[in-house]
C-alpha positions in Angstrom: 100.7 153.1 89.4 104.4 154.1 89.7 106.2 155.9 92.4 109.6 156.6 93.9 111.4 155.2 96.9 114.8 155.8 98.4 117.1 153.0 97.5 120.7 152.2 98.2 122.1 155.2 96.3 119.3 157.7 95.7 115.8 157.3 94.2 114.6 154.3 92.4 111.6 154.2 90.1 109.3 151.2 90.6 106.1 149.8 89.3 103.7 147.4 90.8 105.4 144.5 88.9 108.9 145.4 90.2 112.0 146.8 88.6 112.5 146.8 84.9 115.2 144.5 83.4 117.3 147.6 82.7 117.0 149.0 86.3 117.7 145.5 87.7 120.8 145.2 85.6 122.0 148.6 86.5 121.5 147.9 90.2 123.3 144.6 89.9 126.3 146.4 88.3 126.3 149.1 91.0 125.8 147.2 94.2 126.3 143.6 93.3 124.0 140.6 93.8 121.4 140.4 96.5 123.2 137.9 98.7 124.6 137.6 102.2 128.0 136.0 102.3 128.1 132.9 104.5 130.4 133.3 107.5 131.6 130.1 109.0 133.0 130.4 112.6 136.6 129.4 113.1 137.8 126.1 114.5 138.4 127.6 118.0 134.8 129.0 118.1 133.3 125.7 116.9 135.3 123.7 119.6 134.3 126.2 122.3 130.6 125.9 121.3 130.9 122.1 121.7 132.5 122.4 125.1 129.7 124.7 126.4 127.2 122.1 127.6 126.5 120.0 130.7 128.2 116.8 129.6 131.5 118.4 128.7 131.3 120.4 132.0 131.1 117.1 133.9 134.1 115.7 132.0 136.0 118.9 132.8 135.2 118.5 136.5 136.2 114.9 136.2 139.6 115.9 134.8 140.1 118.4 137.5 139.2 115.9 140.3 141.5 113.2 138.7 144.4 115.6 138.7 143.7 116.7 142.3 143.6 113.1 143.4 146.9 112.4 141.6 145.4 110.1 138.9 147.0 111.8 136.0 146.7 108.9 133.5 142.9 108.8 134.0 142.8 112.6 133.6 144.6 112.4 130.3 142.3 109.7 129.1 139.2 111.8 129.9 140.9 114.9 128.4 141.5 112.9 125.1 137.9 111.8 125.0 136.8 115.4 125.6 139.1 116.7 122.9 138.0 114.1 120.4 134.4 114.9 121.0 135.0 118.6 120.6 136.9 118.1 117.4 134.2 115.9 115.8 
């Protein structure tokens, strides 16, 4: 049994066993391979994703409290730990 189905650019003939080698080669030449390109998020997006969790939130609050209490050195140390964890 053969039939027709709308494809990417018009009608395609198909058989129960799939496309013929000629049709597959023609489609490959017309539309390219059947693949989805891998999209990797940027560095900023990856770091933001690592900072969006309860433990980083606690460290961010700790940094804020240390600065509010005038303990800048401790705030810097916690910020460095947070930055190293986000970058890893």
